N, C-alpha and C positions, 0 to 999 in steps of 0.2 A: 947927286948923280945921277943921274941914269942913264946904264950904260945898254945901247941896243945893237946886236948884231943883223946884218942882211944880206940874205942870200940869195940868189936872183939872175938871170939873165935876162940882156939886155936884148937880145935875139927874139925871144919866147917873151918881152915884154912883162915879165913875171918876177916877184921875190914875194921870200917870205919875212919877217920879221920877229926875232927873237926876244926873248927878254935877258940882256946881260950875255955872259957865257953858256948859260943854261940851254938846253932843248926846250925850251918854254915859247911856244907863241903865240904872238900876242895880235900879230894881224898877217893876212895873205894878200897882194895885189894879183891880179891875172887880167891880159887883156880880154875884153869880152869882143867874140867876131857873132856882128848883127849885119843885116843887110844893109843896113843906114852906115854902116861904118866901112862895109866893102863899098855902096855904089857913091856915096858923100864924100868919101875920104876921112870921116870924123873918128879920133879914137877915142872909144869910150872902153873902160877899166871897171871891172867888179871888182871891190876889195872887202872883202871881210876882216871888222874889228872883234877881239875877244872881249870878253867881262873886264869891268875893271881897268880897259884902255881905253885912253884921251884919243877922242875923234881925231878932235884938233890936231893933235901932236901926230896923229898917221896922215891924215891932209899935207901937212907941213911936209913930212918926210916926202912925199909923193912930188910936193914941186921940187925940191931940194932936188932928188933926185933926176925930174923931168929938167933941170937948170944943169945939171953937169951932165947930162946926156945932150944937152943942148951945144955946151960950150964943145964938144967937144965936134961936133956936127952942125957949124956954124947957118949952114940953108934951111933947115925946117925948124920947128918947134917942137918937143916932143911932150909936152906936157899935153895931159890927156884936156880933150875938149868939153869930157860928160864923166862924172864920179856916181857910181852904184852901191855907197856905202851901206851894209849887210852887218847885224852881229849876229 
């Protein structure tokens, strides 16, 4: 079983994903502010995935976190419209 810890802020739309109870960072997710996101209301995130980490797992976490947040705010979706994944 893989254990993870996620620390972040809904308000700032950012988080850090750690491997288990360690301080080893496996991914970082931050809201990306662009002209497009401001003008058209699109949500864009910059996702940095570290070495030897499954990208699909991190993207699945993002979707799950978005769904959790959406449940608490039923009026709008918080799932990002666009992802930029960097390693």
